[in-house]
CHARMM-style PDB file with segment names, atoms N, HN, CA, C and O in Angstrom:
ATOM      1  N   MET     1    -197.040  -9.583  65.348  1.00  0.00      PROA
ATOM      2  CA  MET     1    -196.366 -10.396  66.343  1.00  0.00      PROA
ATOM      3  C   MET     1    -194.914  -9.846  66.518  1.00  0.00      PROA
ATOM      4  O   MET     1    -194.234  -9.446  65.573  1.00  0.00      PROA
ATOM      5  N   LYS     2    -194.559  -9.863  67.654  1.00  0.00      PROA
ATOM      6  HN  LYS     2    -195.111 -10.187  68.422  1.00  0.00      PROA
ATOM      7  CA  LYS     2    -193.093  -9.284  67.996  1.00  0.00      PROA
ATOM      8  C   LYS     2    -192.526 -10.200  69.018  1.00  0.00      PROA
ATOM      9  O   LYS     2    -193.274 -10.705  69.855  1.00  0.00      PROA
ATOM     10  N   ASP     3    -191.256 -10.444  69.002  1.00  0.00      PROA
ATOM     11  HN  ASP     3    -190.649 -10.034  68.321  1.00  0.00      PROA
ATOM     12  CA  ASP     3    -190.525 -11.194  70.062  1.00  0.00      PROA
ATOM     13  C   ASP     3    -189.424 -10.372  70.650  1.00  0.00      PROA
ATOM     14  O   ASP     3    -188.825  -9.545  69.963  1.00  0.00      PROA
ATOM     15  N   TYR     4    -189.145 -10.584  71.913  1.00  0.00      PROA
ATOM     16  HN  TYR     4    -189.632 -11.256  72.471  1.00  0.00      PROA
ATOM     17  CA  TYR     4    -188.145  -9.957  72.560  1.00  0.00      PROA
ATOM     18  C   TYR     4    -187.593 -10.736  73.686  1.00  0.00      PROA
ATOM     19  O   TYR     4    -188.289 -11.622  74.182  1.00  0.00      PROA
ATOM     20  N   LYS     5    -186.302 -10.469  74.176  1.00  0.00      PROA
ATOM     21  HN  LYS     5    -185.737  -9.749  73.773  1.00  0.00      PROA
ATOM     22  CA  LYS     5    -185.866 -11.070  75.277  1.00  0.00      PROA
ATOM     23  C   LYS     5    -186.283 -10.342  76.568  1.00  0.00      PROA
ATOM     24  O   LYS     5    -186.550  -9.141  76.599  1.00  0.00      PROA
ATOM     25  N   ASN     6    -186.319 -11.174  77.641  1.00  0.00      PROA
ATOM     26  HN  ASN     6    -186.102 -12.150  77.616  1.00  0.00      PROA
ATOM     27  CA  ASN     6    -186.790 -10.591  78.970  1.00  0.00      PROA
ATOM     28  C   ASN     6    -185.842  -9.459  79.282  1.00  0.00      PROA
ATOM     29  O   ASN     6    -184.645  -9.535  79.005  1.00  0.00      PROA
ATOM     30  N   GLY     7    -186.392  -8.403  79.865  1.00  0.00      PROA
ATOM     31  HN  GLY     7    -187.364  -8.341  80.091  1.00  0.00      PROA
ATOM     32  CA  GLY     7    -185.585  -7.222  80.158  1.00  0.00      PROA
ATOM     33  C   GLY     7    -185.827  -6.035  79.182  1.00  0.00      PROA
ATOM     34  O   GLY     7    -185.431  -4.894  79.420  1.00  0.00      PROA
ATOM     35  N   TYR     8    -186.474  -6.379  78.124  1.00  0.00      PROA
ATOM     36  HN  TYR     8    -186.796  -7.306  77.931  1.00  0.00      PROA
ATOM     37  CA  TYR     8    -186.748  -5.291  77.054  1.00  0.00      PROA
ATOM     38  C   TYR     8    -187.517  -4.155  77.617  1.00  0.00      PROA
ATOM     39  O   TYR     8    -188.562  -4.417  78.212  1.00  0.00      PROA
ATOM     40  N   ARG     9    -187.107  -2.867  77.494  1.00  0.00      PROA
ATOM     41  HN  ARG     9    -186.258  -2.654  77.010  1.00  0.00      PROA
ATOM     42  CA  ARG     9    -187.716  -1.825  77.932  1.00  0.00      PROA
ATOM     43  C   ARG     9    -188.234  -0.918  76.756  1.00  0.00      PROA
ATOM     44  O   ARG     9    -187.433  -0.159  76.209  1.00  0.00      PROA
ATOM     45  N   PRO    10    -189.359  -0.962  76.405  1.00  0.00      PROA
ATOM     46  CA  PRO    10    -189.884  -0.226  75.176  1.00  0.00      PROA
ATOM     47  C   PRO    10    -189.706   1.303  75.293  1.00  0.00      PROA
ATOM     48  O   PRO    10    -189.749   2.009  74.286  1.00  0.00      PROA
ATOM     49  N   SER    11    -189.511   1.799  76.498  1.00  0.00      PROA
ATOM     50  HN  SER    11    -189.476   1.225  77.317  1.00  0.00      PROA
ATOM     51  CA  SER    11    -189.303   3.184  76.626  1.00  0.00      PROA
ATOM     52  C   SER    11    -187.914   3.688  76.365  1.00  0.00      PROA
ATOM     53  O   SER    11    -187.673   4.895  76.320  1.00  0.00      PROA
ATOM     54  N   ASP    12    -186.876   2.636  76.170  1.00  0.00      PROA
ATOM     55  HN  ASP    12    -187.071   1.656  76.207  1.00  0.00      PROA
ATOM     56  CA  ASP    12    -185.547   3.018  75.965  1.00  0.00      PROA
ATOM     57  C   ASP    12    -185.180   2.609  74.444  1.00  0.00      PROA
ATOM     58  O   ASP    12    -184.901   1.439  74.184  1.00  0.00      PROA
ATOM     59  N   PRO    13    -185.188   3.510  73.549  1.00  0.00      PROA
ATOM     60  CA  PRO    13    -184.836   3.244  72.119  1.00  0.00      PROA
ATOM     61  C   PRO    13    -183.598   2.405  71.980  1.00  0.00      PROA
ATOM     62  O   PRO    13    -183.567   1.475  71.173  1.00  0.00      PROA
ATOM     63  N   GLN    14    -182.549   2.720  72.768  1.00  0.00      PROA
ATOM     64  HN  GLN    14    -182.574   3.476  73.423  1.00  0.00      PROA
ATOM     65  CA  GLN    14    -181.272   1.985  72.771  1.00  0.00      PROA
ATOM     66  C   GLN    14    -181.457   0.477  73.061  1.00  0.00      PROA
ATOM     67  O   GLN    14    -180.675  -0.377  72.642  1.00  0.00      PROA
ATOM     68  N   ASP    15    -182.456   0.238  73.746  1.00  0.00      PROA
ATOM     69  HN  ASP    15    -183.091   0.931  74.087  1.00  0.00      PROA
ATOM     70  CA  ASP    15    -182.685  -1.281  74.098  1.00  0.00      PROA
ATOM     71  C   ASP    15    -183.098  -2.182  72.978  1.00  0.00      PROA
ATOM     72  O   ASP    15    -182.917  -3.399  73.021  1.00  0.00      PROA
ATOM     73  N   MET    16    -183.712  -1.497  71.873  1.00  0.00      PROA
ATOM     74  HN  MET    16    -183.859  -0.508  71.838  1.00  0.00      PROA
ATOM     75  CA  MET    16    -184.088  -2.333  70.748  1.00  0.00      PROA
ATOM     76  C   MET    16    -182.866  -3.131  70.187  1.00  0.00      PROA
ATOM     77  O   MET    16    -183.023  -4.314  69.887  1.00  0.00      PROA
ATOM     78  N   SER    17    -181.694  -2.541  70.041  1.00  0.00      PROA
ATOM     79  HN  SER    17    -181.566  -1.579  70.285  1.00  0.00      PROA
ATOM     80  CA  SER    17    -180.623  -3.274  69.385  1.00  0.00      PROA
ATOM     81  C   SER    17    -180.139  -4.460  70.276  1.00  0.00      PROA
ATOM     82  O   SER    17    -179.376  -5.273  69.756  1.00  0.00      PROA
ATOM     83  N   HSD    18    -180.473  -4.605  71.413  1.00  0.00      PROA
ATOM     84  HN  HSD    18    -181.094  -3.944  71.836  1.00  0.00      PROA
ATOM     85  CA  HSD    18    -180.071  -5.694  72.316  1.00  0.00      PROA
ATOM     86  C   HSD    18    -181.164  -6.779  72.478  1.00  0.00      PROA
ATOM     87  O   HSD    18    -180.863  -7.959  72.657  1.00  0.00      PROA
ATOM     88  N   ASN    19    -182.479  -6.329  72.406  1.00  0.00      PROA
ATOM     89  HN  ASN    19    -182.723  -5.371  72.260  1.00  0.00      PROA
ATOM     90  CA  ASN    19    -183.426  -7.268  72.909  1.00  0.00      PROA
ATOM     91  C   ASN    19    -184.494  -7.564  71.881  1.00  0.00      PROA
ATOM     92  O   ASN    19    -185.228  -8.523  72.119  1.00  0.00      PROA
ATOM     93  N   LEU    20    -184.685  -6.863  70.756  1.00  0.00      PROA
ATOM     94  HN  LEU    20    -184.089  -6.084  70.563  1.00  0.00      PROA
ATOM     95  CA  LEU    20    -185.745  -7.263  69.841  1.00  0.00      PROA
ATOM     96  C   LEU    20    -185.170  -8.267  68.913  1.00  0.00      PROA
ATOM     97  O   LEU    20    -184.120  -8.002  68.328  1.00  0.00      PROA
ATOM     98  N   VAL    21    -185.717  -9.288  68.749  1.00  0.00      PROA
ATOM     99  HN  VAL    21    -186.570  -9.504  69.224  1.00  0.00      PROA
ATOM    100  CA  VAL    21    -185.228 -10.552  68.022  1.00  0.00      PROA
ATOM    101  C   VAL    21    -186.364 -11.046  67.097  1.00  0.00      PROA
ATOM    102  O   VAL    21    -187.538 -10.682  67.169  1.00  0.00      PROA
ATOM    103  N   GLU    22    -185.834 -11.943  66.202  1.00  0.00      PROA
ATOM    104  HN  GLU    22    -184.881 -12.238  66.143  1.00  0.00      PROA
ATOM    105  CA  GLU    22    -186.820 -12.657  65.294  1.00  0.00      PROA
ATOM    106  C   GLU    22    -187.653 -13.529  66.051  1.00  0.00      PROA
ATOM    107  O   GLU    22    -187.271 -13.953  67.142  1.00  0.00      PROA
ATOM    108  N   LEU    23    -188.944 -13.885  65.487  1.00  0.00      PROA
ATOM    109  HN  LEU    23    -189.255 -13.541  64.601  1.00  0.00      PROA
ATOM    110  CA  LEU    23    -189.830 -14.726  66.187  1.00  0.00      PROA
ATOM    111  C   LEU    23    -189.132 -16.065  66.509  1.00  0.00      PROA
ATOM    112  O   LEU    23    -188.398 -16.631  65.700  1.00  0.00      PROA
ATOM    113  N   GLY    24    -189.382 -16.488  67.627  1.00  0.00      PROA
ATOM    114  HN  GLY    24    -189.979 -16.027  68.284  1.00  0.00      PROA
ATOM    115  CA  GLY    24    -188.927 -17.740  68.109  1.00  0.00      PROA
ATOM    116  C   GLY    24    -187.460 -17.755  68.759  1.00  0.00      PROA
ATOM    117  O   GLY    24    -186.943 -18.796  69.165  1.00  0.00      PROA
ATOM    118  N   LYS    25    -186.883 -16.581  68.813  1.00  0.00      PROA
ATOM    119  HN  LYS    25    -187.303 -15.736  68.484  1.00  0.00      PROA
ATOM    120  CA  LYS    25    -185.583 -16.371  69.456  1.00  0.00      PROA
ATOM    121  C   LYS    25    -185.631 -15.609  70.758  1.00  0.00      PROA
ATOM    122  O   LYS    25    -184.621 -15.450  71.444  1.00  0.00      PROA
ATOM    123  N   GLY    26    -186.836 -15.133  71.092  1.00  0.00      PROA
ATOM    124  HN  GLY    26    -187.656 -15.262  70.535  1.00  0.00      PROA
ATOM    125  CA  GLY    26    -186.969 -14.458  72.336  1.00  0.00      PROA
ATOM    126  C   GLY    26    -187.764 -15.204  73.380  1.00  0.00      PROA
ATOM    127  O   GLY    26    -187.793 -16.434  73.340  1.00  0.00      PROA
ATOM    128  N   ASP    27    -188.420 -14.522  74.327  1.00  0.00      PROA
ATOM    129  HN  ASP    27    -188.396 -13.523  74.360  1.00  0.00      PROA
ATOM    130  CA  ASP    27    -188.841 -15.123  75.501  1.00  0.00      PROA
ATOM    131  C   ASP    27    -190.547 -15.074  75.420  1.00  0.00      PROA
ATOM    132  O   ASP    27    -191.228 -15.536  76.336  1.00  0.00      PROA
ATOM    133  N   VAL    28    -191.083 -14.517  74.330  1.00  0.00      PROA
ATOM    134  HN  VAL    28    -190.530 -14.142  73.586  1.00  0.00      PROA
ATOM    135  CA  VAL    28    -192.529 -14.533  74.251  1.00  0.00      PROA
ATOM    136  C   VAL    28    -193.044 -15.981  73.876  1.00  0.00      PROA
ATOM    137  O   VAL    28    -192.434 -16.687  73.074  1.00  0.00      PROA
ATOM    138  N   ASP    29    -194.125 -16.347  74.464  1.00  0.00      PROA
ATOM    139  HN  ASP    29    -194.620 -15.773  75.115  1.00  0.00      PROA
ATOM    140  CA  ASP    29    -194.678 -17.696  74.193  1.00  0.00      PROA
ATOM    141  C   ASP    29    -195.595 -17.579  72.910  1.00  0.00      PROA
ATOM    142  O   ASP    29    -196.821 -17.510  73.001  1.00  0.00      PROA
ATOM    143  N   LEU    30    -194.968 -17.563  71.805  1.00  0.00      PROA
ATOM    144  HN  LEU    30    -193.972 -17.618  71.730  1.00  0.00      PROA
ATOM    145  CA  LEU    30    -195.588 -17.278  70.598  1.00  0.00      PROA
ATOM    146  C   LEU    30    -196.498 -18.522  70.251  1.00  0.00      PROA
ATOM    147  O   LEU    30    -197.551 -18.294  69.655  1.00  0.00      PROA
ATOM    148  N   LYS    31    -196.167 -19.827  70.583  1.00  0.00      PROA
ATOM    149  HN  LYS    31    -195.312 -20.012  71.067  1.00  0.00      PROA
ATOM    150  CA  LYS    31    -197.024 -20.920  70.372  1.00  0.00      PROA
ATOM    151  C   LYS    31    -198.318 -20.815  71.212  1.00  0.00      PROA
ATOM    152  O   LYS    31    -199.385 -21.217  70.747  1.00  0.00      PROA
ATOM    153  N   ALA    32    -198.235 -20.319  72.352  1.00  0.00      PROA
ATOM    154  HN  ALA    32    -197.368 -19.992  72.729  1.00  0.00      PROA
ATOM    155  CA  ALA    32    -199.490 -20.159  73.003  1.00  0.00      PROA
ATOM    156  C   ALA    32    -200.398 -19.190  72.356  1.00  0.00      PROA
ATOM    157  O   ALA    32    -201.615 -19.368  72.326  1.00  0.00      PROA
ATOM    158  N   ILE    33    -199.731 -18.032  71.771  1.00  0.00      PROA
ATOM    159  HN  ILE    33    -198.742 -17.887  71.795  1.00  0.00      PROA
ATOM    160  CA  ILE    33    -200.584 -17.008  71.134  1.00  0.00      PROA
ATOM    161  C   ILE    33    -201.163 -17.612  69.936  1.00  0.00      PROA
ATOM    162  O   ILE    33    -202.360 -17.449  69.700  1.00  0.00      PROA
ATOM    163  N   VAL    34    -200.398 -18.308  69.145  1.00  0.00      PROA
ATOM    164  HN  VAL    34    -199.425 -18.440  69.337  1.00  0.00      PROA
ATOM    165  CA  VAL    34    -200.957 -18.870  67.886  1.00  0.00      PROA
ATOM    166  C   VAL    34    -201.978 -19.913  68.158  1.00  0.00      PROA
ATOM    167  O   VAL    34    -202.981 -19.997  67.449  1.00  0.00      PROA
ATOM    168  N   ASP    35    -201.752 -20.743  69.200  1.00  0.00      PROA
ATOM    169  HN  ASP    35    -200.938 -20.675  69.776  1.00  0.00      PROA
ATOM    170  CA  ASP    35    -202.785 -21.773  69.604  1.00  0.00      PROA
ATOM    171  C   ASP    35    -204.111 -21.047  70.008  1.00  0.00      PROA
ATOM    172  O   ASP    35    -205.179 -21.488  69.585  1.00  0.00      PROA
ATOM    173  N   TRP    36    -204.072 -20.019  70.762  1.00  0.00      PROA
ATOM    174  HN  TRP    36    -203.204 -19.661  71.106  1.00  0.00      PROA
ATOM    175  CA  TRP    36    -205.286 -19.220  71.225  1.00  0.00      PROA
ATOM    176  C   TRP    36    -205.921 -18.683  70.024  1.00  0.00      PROA
ATOM    177  O   TRP    36    -207.137 -18.788  69.858  1.00  0.00      PROA
ATOM    178  N   GLY    37    -205.064 -18.046  69.084  1.00  0.00      PROA
ATOM    179  HN  GLY    37    -204.077 -17.960  69.219  1.00  0.00      PROA
ATOM    180  CA  GLY    37    -205.622 -17.464  67.843  1.00  0.00      PROA
ATOM    181  C   GLY    37    -206.260 -18.549  66.986  1.00  0.00      PROA
ATOM    182  O   GLY    37    -207.337 -18.295  66.446  1.00  0.00      PROA
ATOM    183  N   GLU    38    -205.713 -19.681  66.824  1.00  0.00      PROA
ATOM    184  HN  GLU    38    -204.838 -19.887  67.263  1.00  0.00      PROA
ATOM    185  CA  GLU    38    -206.429 -20.779  66.011  1.00  0.00      PROA
ATOM    186  C   GLU    38    -207.771 -21.250  66.656  1.00  0.00      PROA
ATOM    187  O   GLU    38    -208.756 -21.514  65.967  1.00  0.00      PROA
ATOM    188  N   HSD    39    -207.754 -21.338  67.979  1.00  0.00      PROA
ATOM    189  HN  HSD    39    -206.953 -21.123  68.539  1.00  0.00      PROA
ATOM    190  CA  HSD    39    -208.898 -21.653  68.701  1.00  0.00      PROA
ATOM    191  C   HSD    39    -210.093 -20.676  68.681  1.00  0.00      PROA
ATOM    192  O   HSD    39    -211.263 -20.986  68.905  1.00  0.00      PROA
ATOM    193  N   ASN    40    -209.593 -19.372  68.359  1.00  0.00      PROA
ATOM    194  HN  ASN    40    -208.643 -19.120  68.177  1.00  0.00      PROA
ATOM    195  CA  ASN    40    -210.672 -18.342  68.461  1.00  0.00      PROA
ATOM    196  C   ASN    40    -210.815 -17.576  67.154  1.00  0.00      PROA
ATOM    197  O   ASN    40    -211.263 -16.430  67.118  1.00  0.00      PROA
ATOM    198  N   GLY    41    -210.400 -18.283  66.034  1.00  0.00      PROA
ATOM    199  HN  GLY    41    -210.036 -19.215  66.063  1.00  0.00      PROA
ATOM    200  CA  GLY    41    -210.836 -17.833  64.648  1.00  0.00      PROA
ATOM    201  C   GLY    41    -209.932 -16.709  64.139  1.00  0.00      PROA
ATOM    202  O   GLY    41    -210.356 -15.949  63.268  1.00  0.00      PROA
ATOM    203  N   VAL    42    -208.709 -16.573  64.645  1.00  0.00      PROA
ATOM    204  HN  VAL    42    -208.365 -17.191  65.353  1.00  0.00      PROA
ATOM    205  CA  VAL    42    -207.777 -15.603  63.998  1.00  0.00      PROA
ATOM    206  C   VAL    42    -207.294 -16.147  62.610  1.00  0.00      PROA
ATOM    207  O   VAL    42    -206.812 -17.276  62.516  1.00  0.00      PROA
ATOM    208  N   GLN    43    -207.426 -15.386  61.632  1.00  0.00      PROA
ATOM    209  HN  GLN    43    -207.818 -14.470  61.708  1.00  0.00      PROA
ATOM    210  CA  GLN    43    -207.140 -15.833  60.213  1.00  0.00      PROA
ATOM    211  C   GLN    43    -205.697 -15.302  59.724  1.00  0.00      PROA
ATOM    212  O   GLN    43    -205.021 -15.914  58.898  1.00  0.00      PROA
ATOM    213  N   TYR    44    -205.300 -14.079  60.339  1.00  0.00      PROA
ATOM    214  HN  TYR    44    -205.849 -13.582  61.010  1.00  0.00      PROA
ATOM    215  CA  TYR    44    -204.005 -13.498  59.754  1.00  0.00      PROA
ATOM    216  C   TYR    44    -203.213 -13.036  60.981  1.00  0.00      PROA
ATOM    217  O   TYR    44    -203.747 -12.580  61.993  1.00  0.00      PROA
ATOM    218  N   TYR    45    -201.910 -13.191  60.809  1.00  0.00      PROA
ATOM    219  HN  TYR    45    -201.477 -13.562  59.987  1.00  0.00      PROA
ATOM    220  CA  TYR    45    -200.957 -12.673  61.801  1.00  0.00      PROA
ATOM    221  C   TYR    45    -199.928 -11.763  61.124  1.00  0.00      PROA
ATOM    222  O   TYR    45    -199.471 -12.039  60.015  1.00  0.00      PROA
ATOM    223  N   ALA    46    -199.589 -10.726  61.779  1.00  0.00      PROA
ATOM    224  HN  ALA    46    -199.960 -10.502  62.680  1.00  0.00      PROA
ATOM    225  CA  ALA    46    -198.619  -9.669  61.298  1.00  0.00      PROA
ATOM    226  C   ALA    46    -197.387  -9.763  62.032  1.00  0.00      PROA
ATOM    227  O   ALA    46    -197.392  -9.800  63.263  1.00  0.00      PROA
ATOM    228  N   ILE    47    -196.255  -9.806  61.302  1.00  0.00      PROA
ATOM    229  HN  ILE    47    -196.251  -9.776  60.302  1.00  0.00      PROA
ATOM    230  CA  ILE    47    -194.976  -9.754  61.977  1.00  0.00      PROA
ATOM    231  C   ILE    47    -194.440  -8.317  61.948  1.00  0.00      PROA
ATOM    232  O   ILE    47    -194.402  -7.641  60.920  1.00  0.00      PROA
ATOM    233  N   GLU    48    -194.045  -7.917  63.109  1.00  0.00      PROA
ATOM    234  HN  GLU    48    -194.076  -8.466  63.944  1.00  0.00      PROA
ATOM    235  CA  GLU    48    -193.491  -6.567  63.336  1.00  0.00      PROA
ATOM    236  C   GLU    48    -192.118  -6.686  63.693  1.00  0.00      PROA
ATOM    237  O   GLU    48    -191.800  -7.343  64.684  1.00  0.00      PROA
ATOM    238  N   GLN    49    -191.192  -6.055  62.909  1.00  0.00      PROA
ATOM    239  HN  GLN    49    -191.451  -5.521  62.104  1.00  0.00      PROA
ATOM    240  CA  GLN    49    -189.785  -6.003  63.277  1.00  0.00      PROA
ATOM    241  C   GLN    49    -189.252  -4.580  63.295  1.00  0.00      PROA
ATOM    242  O   GLN    49    -188.956  -3.989  62.256  1.00  0.00      PROA
ATOM    243  N   ASP    50    -189.138  -4.043  64.520  1.00  0.00      PROA
ATOM    244  HN  ASP    50    -189.378  -4.524  65.364  1.00  0.00      PROA
ATOM    245  CA  ASP    50    -188.645  -2.702  64.587  1.00  0.00      PROA
ATOM    246  C   ASP    50    -187.194  -2.476  64.436  1.00  0.00      PROA
ATOM    247  O   ASP    50    -186.778  -1.355  64.141  1.00  0.00      PROA
ATOM    248  N   PHE    51    -186.394  -3.485  64.621  1.00  0.00      PROA
ATOM    249  HN  PHE    51    -186.732  -4.396  64.860  1.00  0.00      PROA
ATOM    250  CA  PHE    51    -184.962  -3.405  64.638  1.00  0.00      PROA
ATOM    251  C   PHE    51    -184.479  -4.826  64.087  1.00  0.00      PROA
ATOM    252  O   PHE    51    -185.168  -5.839  64.205  1.00  0.00      PROA
ATOM    253  N   SER    52    -183.307  -4.801  63.512  1.00  0.00      PROA
ATOM    254  HN  SER    52    -182.747  -3.978  63.416  1.00  0.00      PROA
ATOM    255  CA  SER    52    -182.786  -6.183  63.026  1.00  0.00      PROA
ATOM    256  C   SER    52    -181.298  -6.085  63.116  1.00  0.00      PROA
ATOM    257  O   SER    52    -180.765  -5.099  62.608  1.00  0.00      PROA
ATOM    258  N   GLN    53    -180.605  -6.942  63.669  1.00  0.00      PROA
ATOM    259  HN  GLN    53    -181.038  -7.743  64.082  1.00  0.00      PROA
ATOM    260  CA  GLN    53    -179.191  -7.090  63.609  1.00  0.00      PROA
ATOM    261  C   GLN    53    -178.644  -7.882  62.384  1.00  0.00      PROA
ATOM    262  O   GLN    53    -177.449  -7.915  62.089  1.00  0.00      PROA
ATOM    263  N   ILE    54    -179.630  -8.514  61.703  1.00  0.00      PROA
ATOM    264  HN  ILE    54    -180.600  -8.488  61.943  1.00  0.00      PROA
ATOM    265  CA  ILE    54    -179.182  -9.307  60.574  1.00  0.00      PROA
ATOM    266  C   ILE    54    -179.812  -8.895  59.178  1.00  0.00      PROA
ATOM    267  O   ILE    54    -179.773  -9.622  58.185  1.00  0.00      PROA
ATOM    268  N   GLY    55    -180.452  -7.520  59.229  1.00  0.00      PROA
ATOM    269  HN  GLY    55    -180.483  -6.930  60.035  1.00  0.00      PROA
ATOM    270  CA  GLY    55    -181.019  -7.141  58.108  1.00  0.00      PROA
ATOM    271  C   GLY    55    -182.547  -7.396  58.070  1.00  0.00      PROA
ATOM    272  O   GLY    55    -182.978  -8.496  58.416  1.00  0.00      PROA
ATOM    273  N   MET    56    -183.334  -6.460  57.679  1.00  0.00      PROA
ATOM    274  HN  MET    56    -182.984  -5.566  57.398  1.00  0.00      PROA
ATOM    275  CA  MET    56    -184.798  -6.494  57.889  1.00  0.00      PROA
ATOM    276  C   MET    56    -185.365  -7.704  57.059  1.00  0.00      PROA
ATOM    277  O   MET    56    -186.246  -8.396  57.569  1.00  0.00      PROA
ATOM    278  N   PHE    57    -184.926  -7.964  55.886  1.00  0.00      PROA
ATOM    279  HN  PHE    57    -184.211  -7.402  55.472  1.00  0.00      PROA
ATOM    280  CA  PHE    57    -185.518  -9.084  54.995  1.00  0.00      PROA
ATOM    281  C   PHE    57    -185.132 -10.374  55.608  1.00  0.00      PROA
ATOM    282  O   PHE    57    -185.938 -11.304  55.629  1.00  0.00      PROA
ATOM    283  N   SER    58    -183.897 -10.487  56.129  1.00  0.00      PROA
ATOM    284  HN  SER    58    -183.242  -9.732  56.112  1.00  0.00      PROA
ATOM    285  CA  SER    58    -183.510 -11.832  56.780  1.00  0.00      PROA
ATOM    286  C   SER    58    -184.319 -11.944  57.951  1.00  0.00      PROA
ATOM    287  O   SER    58    -184.868 -13.030  58.137  1.00  0.00      PROA
ATOM    288  N   SER    59    -184.508 -10.951  58.838  1.00  0.00      PROA
ATOM    289  HN  SER    59    -184.062 -10.069  58.686  1.00  0.00      PROA
ATOM    290  CA  SER    59    -185.322 -11.031  59.936  1.00  0.00      PROA
ATOM    291  C   SER    59    -186.735 -11.518  59.625  1.00  0.00      PROA
ATOM    292  O   SER    59    -187.258 -12.404  60.301  1.00  0.00      PROA
ATOM    293  N   MET    60    -187.310 -10.969  58.657  1.00  0.00      PROA
ATOM    294  HN  MET    60    -186.885 -10.250  58.107  1.00  0.00      PROA
ATOM    295  CA  MET    60    -188.648 -11.166  58.345  1.00  0.00      PROA
ATOM    296  C   MET    60    -188.704 -12.644  57.835  1.00  0.00      PROA
ATOM    297  O   MET    60    -189.608 -13.382  58.226  1.00  0.00      PROA
ATOM    298  N   ARG    61    -187.713 -13.094  56.935  1.00  0.00      PROA
ATOM    299  HN  ARG    61    -186.978 -12.494  56.618  1.00  0.00      PROA
ATOM    300  CA  ARG    61    -187.678 -14.482  56.570  1.00  0.00      PROA
ATOM    301  C   ARG    61    -187.759 -15.429  57.663  1.00  0.00      PROA
ATOM    302  O   ARG    61    -188.627 -16.301  57.703  1.00  0.00      PROA
ATOM    303  N   GLU    62    -186.803 -15.263  58.617  1.00  0.00      PROA
ATOM    304  HN  GLU    62    -186.098 -14.554  58.585  1.00  0.00      PROA
ATOM    305  CA  GLU    62    -186.688 -16.163  59.658  1.00  0.00      PROA
ATOM    306  C   GLU    62    -187.942 -16.199  60.482  1.00  0.00      PROA
ATOM    307  O   GLU    62    -188.441 -17.267  60.837  1.00  0.00      PROA
ATOM    308  N   SER    63    -188.490 -14.933  60.808  1.00  0.00      PROA
ATOM    309  HN  SER    63    -188.084 -14.066  60.520  1.00  0.00      PROA
ATOM    310  CA  SER    63    -189.757 -14.954  61.575  1.00  0.00      PROA
ATOM    311  C   SER    63    -190.924 -15.702  60.867  1.00  0.00      PROA
ATOM    312  O   SER    63    -191.670 -16.469  61.475  1.00  0.00      PROA
ATOM    313  N   PHE    64    -191.022 -15.448  59.645  1.00  0.00      PROA
ATOM    314  HN  PHE    64    -190.416 -14.825  59.151  1.00  0.00      PROA
ATOM    315  CA  PHE    64    -192.069 -16.109  58.697  1.00  0.00      PROA
ATOM    316  C   PHE    64    -191.809 -17.594  58.845  1.00  0.00      PROA
ATOM    317  O   PHE    64    -192.732 -18.335  59.184  1.00  0.00      PROA
ATOM    318  N   GLU    65    -190.698 -18.023  58.628  1.00  0.00      PROA
ATOM    319  HN  GLU    65    -189.948 -17.422  58.353  1.00  0.00      PROA
ATOM    320  CA  GLU    65    -190.443 -19.557  58.654  1.00  0.00      PROA
ATOM    321  C   GLU    65    -190.788 -20.109  59.967  1.00  0.00      PROA
ATOM    322  O   GLU    65    -191.394 -21.180  60.011  1.00  0.00      PROA
ATOM    323  N   TYR    66    -190.462 -19.480  61.056  1.00  0.00      PROA
ATOM    324  HN  TYR    66    -189.970 -18.610  61.019  1.00  0.00      PROA
ATOM    325  CA  TYR    66    -190.702 -19.897  62.432  1.00  0.00      PROA
ATOM    326  C   TYR    66    -192.215 -19.929  62.585  1.00  0.00      PROA
ATOM    327  O   TYR    66    -192.704 -20.997  62.953  1.00  0.00      PROA
ATOM    328  N   LEU    67    -192.987 -18.939  62.360  1.00  0.00      PROA
ATOM    329  HN  LEU    67    -192.589 -18.071  62.061  1.00  0.00      PROA
ATOM    330  CA  LEU    67    -194.418 -18.893  62.445  1.00  0.00      PROA
ATOM    331  C   LEU    67    -195.066 -19.952  61.456  1.00  0.00      PROA
ATOM    332  O   LEU    67    -196.048 -20.573  61.862  1.00  0.00      PROA
ATOM    333  N   SER    68    -194.626 -20.170  60.314  1.00  0.00      PROA
ATOM    334  HN  SER    68    -193.828 -19.665  59.983  1.00  0.00      PROA
ATOM    335  CA  SER    68    -195.135 -21.154  59.442  1.00  0.00      PROA
ATOM    336  C   SER    68    -195.000 -22.614  60.003  1.00  0.00      PROA
ATOM    337  O   SER    68    -195.842 -23.466  59.717  1.00  0.00      PROA
ATOM    338  N   ASN    69    -193.980 -22.870  60.765  1.00  0.00      PROA
ATOM    339  HN  ASN    69    -193.296 -22.178  60.997  1.00  0.00      PROA
ATOM    340  CA  ASN    69    -193.750 -24.203  61.317  1.00  0.00      PROA
ATOM    341  C   ASN    69    -194.240 -24.556  62.690  1.00  0.00      PROA
ATOM    342  O   ASN    69    -194.029 -25.646  63.221  1.00  0.00      PROA
ATOM    343  N   LEU    70    -194.958 -23.489  63.273  1.00  0.00      PROA
ATOM    344  HN  LEU    70    -195.129 -22.603  62.841  1.00  0.00      PROA
ATOM    345  CA  LEU    70    -195.645 -23.801  64.516  1.00  0.00      PROA
ATOM    346  C   LEU    70    -196.705 -24.828  64.382  1.00  0.00      PROA
ATOM    347  OT1 LEU    70    -197.357 -25.176  65.367  1.00  0.00      PROA
TER     348      LEU     70
END
């Protein structure tokens, strides 16, 4: 799973530093994705973080906590 702010352009590597964010801080409807997954038998979710403004481990911790509390 990955979250980003509206306007993110994957083709522009410079854009990662401004728009890739921890889960729950962007504009992706992650609750809807997880709800769909739970309804359709998804057992595992992977968190992907290409860039972090707060450090990779801090980003992963925040994203995991958000996902765990949905």
